[in-house]
Backbone as numpy.savetxt, mean C-alpha at the origin, in Angstrom:
# Nx Ny Nz CAx CAy CAz Cx Cy Cz
12.99 4.37 7.51 12.09 3.17 7.93 12.28 2.12 6.94
12.10 0.89 7.26 12.17 -0.31 6.50 10.81 -0.72 5.90
10.97 -1.16 4.74 9.79 -1.71 4.18 9.85 -3.22 3.96
8.63 -4.00 4.32 8.60 -5.22 4.15 7.13 -5.54 3.48
7.23 -6.69 2.75 5.91 -7.03 2.19 5.26 -8.11 2.98
3.86 -8.18 3.07 3.15 -9.16 3.87 3.42 -10.48 3.11
3.76 -11.55 4.14 3.78 -12.91 3.67 2.80 -13.66 4.37
2.06 -14.42 3.54 0.91 -15.18 4.08 1.38 -16.39 4.81
0.54 -16.97 5.67 0.93 -18.17 6.44 1.49 -19.19 5.50
1.17 -19.36 4.17 1.66 -20.45 3.39 2.88 -19.93 2.64
3.29 -18.75 2.98 4.63 -18.26 2.41 4.43 -17.46 1.04
3.25 -17.01 0.65 3.02 -16.16 -0.59 3.19 -14.77 -0.13
3.56 -13.90 -1.20 3.65 -12.58 -0.93 2.71 -11.89 -2.01
1.44 -11.84 -1.74 0.31 -11.26 -2.67 0.70 -9.92 -3.22
1.34 -9.01 -2.47 1.58 -7.59 -3.20 2.69 -7.73 -3.98
3.73 -8.59 -3.77 4.69 -8.73 -4.87 4.22 -9.42 -6.16
3.27 -10.40 -5.98 2.76 -11.16 -7.10 1.81 -10.14 -7.85
1.10 -9.23 -7.17 0.26 -8.24 -7.80 1.16 -7.44 -8.73
2.24 -6.99 -8.13 3.23 -6.00 -8.86 3.78 -6.76 -10.15
4.21 -7.96 -9.80 4.89 -8.74 -10.93 3.91 -8.93 -12.05
2.70 -9.12 -11.88 1.71 -9.51 -12.88 1.17 -8.27 -13.58
1.43 -6.97 -13.11 0.89 -5.87 -13.85 1.53 -5.84 -15.18
0.72 -5.55 -16.17 1.21 -5.65 -17.58 1.96 -4.37 -18.03
1.65 -3.19 -17.41 2.22 -2.05 -17.81 3.40 -1.72 -16.89
4.61 -1.67 -17.53 5.84 -1.47 -16.91 6.03 -0.18 -16.27
5.42 0.77 -17.03 5.41 2.22 -16.45 4.74 2.44 -15.24
3.43 1.76 -15.15 2.63 1.80 -13.88 3.35 1.02 -12.80
3.91 -0.15 -13.08 4.64 -0.91 -12.13 5.77 -0.04 -11.61
6.69 0.62 -12.30 7.72 1.37 -11.89 7.20 2.67 -11.00
6.12 3.20 -11.41 5.66 4.28 -10.66 5.21 3.76 -9.20
4.62 2.84 -9.04 4.20 2.19 -7.67 5.42 1.97 -6.93
6.49 1.13 -7.59 7.76 0.95 -6.94 8.35 2.22 -6.52
8.45 3.29 -7.27 9.03 4.39 -6.85 8.32 5.12 -5.67
6.97 5.09 -5.65 6.31 5.70 -4.46 6.63 4.87 -3.26
6.73 3.56 -3.28 7.01 2.85 -2.24 8.46 3.01 -1.71
9.40 3.19 -2.64 10.78 3.70 -2.37 10.89 5.05 -1.73
10.02 5.95 -2.08 10.12 7.37 -1.49 9.62 7.18 -0.07
8.55 6.40 0.16 8.12 6.01 1.59 9.27 5.57 2.40
9.91 4.69 1.90 11.03 4.02 2.64 12.17 5.18 2.95
12.44 5.87 1.92 13.50 6.81 2.18 12.99 8.02 2.96
11.88 8.63 2.62 11.47 9.84 3.25 10.62 9.69 4.52
10.03 8.48 4.60 9.12 8.29 5.78 7.75 8.88 5.47
6.81 8.74 6.47 5.47 9.18 6.29 5.24 10.62 6.39
5.96 11.37 7.31 5.68 12.68 7.48 5.90 13.50 6.26
6.81 13.38 5.51 7.11 14.22 4.29 6.00 13.85 3.26
5.55 12.68 3.15 4.58 12.31 2.14 3.15 12.69 2.62
3.04 12.65 3.81 1.65 13.26 4.35 1.60 14.68 3.70
2.62 15.50 4.05 2.67 16.86 3.71 2.54 17.03 2.08
2.95 16.14 1.50 2.90 16.15 -0.01 1.61 15.69 -0.64
0.67 15.21 0.44 -0.52 14.75 0.02 -0.62 13.32 -0.69
0.46 12.56 -0.52 0.77 11.25 -1.20 0.25 10.08 -0.26
0.17 10.34 0.95 -0.45 9.32 1.95 -1.43 9.78 2.88
-2.28 8.95 3.44 -3.06 9.36 4.62 -3.60 8.15 5.36
-4.14 8.36 6.56 -4.71 7.31 7.35 -5.95 6.91 6.82
-6.26 5.57 6.81 -7.51 5.10 6.43 -8.60 5.53 7.49
-9.59 6.34 7.07 -10.60 6.89 7.86 -11.59 5.68 8.35
-11.78 5.82 9.62 -12.68 4.87 10.30 -12.07 3.44 10.53
-10.75 3.47 10.34 -9.99 2.19 10.68 -9.18 2.46 12.04
-9.59 1.73 12.95 -8.95 1.73 14.30 -7.39 1.33 14.27
-7.09 0.52 13.36 -5.72 0.02 13.36 -4.95 0.95 12.71
-3.57 0.76 12.64 -2.59 1.61 12.09 -2.38 1.39 10.63
-3.46 1.65 9.83 -3.40 1.30 8.40 -3.42 2.54 7.60
-2.48 2.71 6.68 -2.45 3.96 5.84 -2.61 3.61 4.32
-2.88 4.59 3.53 -2.80 4.37 2.11 -1.69 5.30 1.48
-1.07 4.72 0.41 -0.15 5.50 -0.49 -0.83 5.59 -1.82
-1.00 6.88 -2.24 -1.66 7.16 -3.46 -0.62 7.21 -4.69
-0.96 6.36 -5.64 -0.05 6.55 -6.87 -1.05 6.82 -8.13
-0.79 7.87 -8.73 -1.63 8.19 -9.88 -0.75 8.00 -11.10
-1.39 7.43 -12.09 -0.80 7.12 -13.38 -1.57 7.77 -14.46
-1.01 7.96 -15.66 -1.62 8.44 -16.82 -3.05 7.89 -17.11
-3.96 8.50 -17.71 -5.21 8.13 -18.10 -6.23 7.91 -16.90
-5.89 8.60 -15.79 -6.82 8.43 -14.57 -6.67 7.15 -14.11
-5.64 6.39 -14.17 -5.54 5.01 -13.47 -4.84 5.47 -12.00
-5.59 4.85 -11.00 -5.06 5.15 -9.63 -4.81 3.94 -8.91
-3.73 3.78 -8.27 -3.40 2.61 -7.47 -3.18 3.13 -6.00
-3.69 2.17 -5.12 -3.47 2.35 -3.75 -2.68 1.26 -3.18
-1.77 1.74 -2.34 -0.94 0.66 -1.59 -1.35 0.89 -0.07
-1.84 -0.17 0.55 -2.37 -0.03 1.88 -1.13 -0.72 2.67
-0.75 -0.05 3.75 0.41 -0.48 4.66 0.04 -0.23 6.07
0.64 -1.12 6.85 0.64 -0.97 8.33 2.12 -0.55 8.80
2.02 0.07 10.00 3.25 0.41 10.49 3.35 -0.26 12.01
4.58 -1.04 12.13 4.94 -1.50 13.34 6.32 -1.10 13.69
6.48 -0.27 14.81 7.60 0.42 15.28 8.20 1.17 14.08
9.35 0.82 13.48 9.91 1.54 12.39 9.87 0.90 11.03
8.94 -0.12 11.07 8.73 -1.02 9.80 7.37 -0.84 9.19
7.48 -0.66 7.86 6.27 -0.49 7.08 6.10 -1.73 6.49
4.76 -2.35 6.63 4.48 -3.61 5.96 3.38 -3.38 4.92
3.80 -3.68 3.74 3.02 -3.53 2.59 1.92 -4.54 2.55
0.62 -4.24 2.87 -0.44 -5.29 2.99 -1.23 -5.49 1.83
-1.56 -4.68 0.88 -2.34 -4.72 -0.16 -2.14 -3.68 -1.37
-2.18 -3.97 -2.51 -1.97 -3.05 -3.59 -3.09 -3.30 -4.52
-3.99 -2.37 -4.96 -5.02 -2.50 -5.96 -5.19 -1.29 -6.76
-6.00 -1.49 -7.89 -6.33 -0.33 -8.84 -7.66 0.15 -8.25
-7.66 1.45 -7.80 -8.82 2.19 -7.39 -9.71 2.70 -8.29
-10.90 1.99 -8.59 -11.76 2.44 -9.68 -12.95 3.16 -9.23
-13.30 3.28 -7.90 -14.39 4.06 -7.33 -13.83 5.14 -6.59
-14.90 6.01 -6.14 -14.50 7.19 -5.29 -13.86 6.79 -4.04
-14.52 5.90 -3.39 -14.07 5.45 -2.12 -13.33 4.07 -2.24
-12.41 3.82 -1.29 -11.71 2.51 -1.39 -12.92 1.45 -1.01
-12.87 0.32 -1.69 -14.01 -0.69 -1.32 -13.60 -1.38 -0.01
-14.58 -1.55 0.69 -14.51 -2.09 2.14 -13.81 -3.48 2.11
-13.93 -4.24 1.01 -13.35 -5.54 1.02 -11.83 -5.34 0.94
-11.21 -4.30 0.32 -9.82 -4.10 0.38 -9.45 -3.58 1.64
-10.09 -2.79 2.42 -9.76 -2.61 3.71 -9.82 -3.74 4.66
-10.73 -4.55 4.61 -10.86 -5.72 5.36 -9.79 -6.76 5.02
-9.34 -6.81 3.90 -8.25 -7.71 3.45 -6.94 -7.32 4.15
-6.80 -5.85 3.97 -5.56 -5.30 4.59 -5.68 -5.49 6.12
-6.72 -5.27 6.85 -6.81 -5.36 8.32 -6.59 -6.87 8.55
-7.11 -7.79 8.00 -6.98 -9.22 8.25 -5.37 -9.60 8.18
-4.71 -9.11 7.17 -3.34 -9.42 7.01 -2.58 -8.65 8.08
-2.93 -7.45 8.35 -2.17 -6.89 9.43 -2.43 -7.56 10.85
-3.56 -7.94 11.10 -3.85 -8.66 12.34 -2.95 -10.00 12.56
-2.69 -10.61 11.34 -1.98 -11.83 11.34 -0.45 -11.58 11.81
0.01 -10.44 11.73 1.45 -10.17 11.93 1.62 -9.44 13.29
0.64 -8.74 13.79 0.85 -8.04 14.91 0.68 -8.98 16.18
């Protein structure tokens, strides 16, 4: 599968900006490594490994990639799938038990802009 990052109508790449601005290089590398695994192995293998899952209650084709870092720091990478292309829509630090609705809405809005 091919990986692309969402590009806003004004040409910004918010997911790349988020990664670029992460202060911890080890966390940044771990997120990049997980995204690379997704590109190389695809969804099925990572579903079996418990690394990704479909966003519950979301009618669109939106998935989450889970990245766990030391000290209970957890990142979520939300992505959409169009044909054989994975579009990274949103990356954030998950601090609550459930993903905040605003993060899902942001991802859905971005996905609808490109489909």
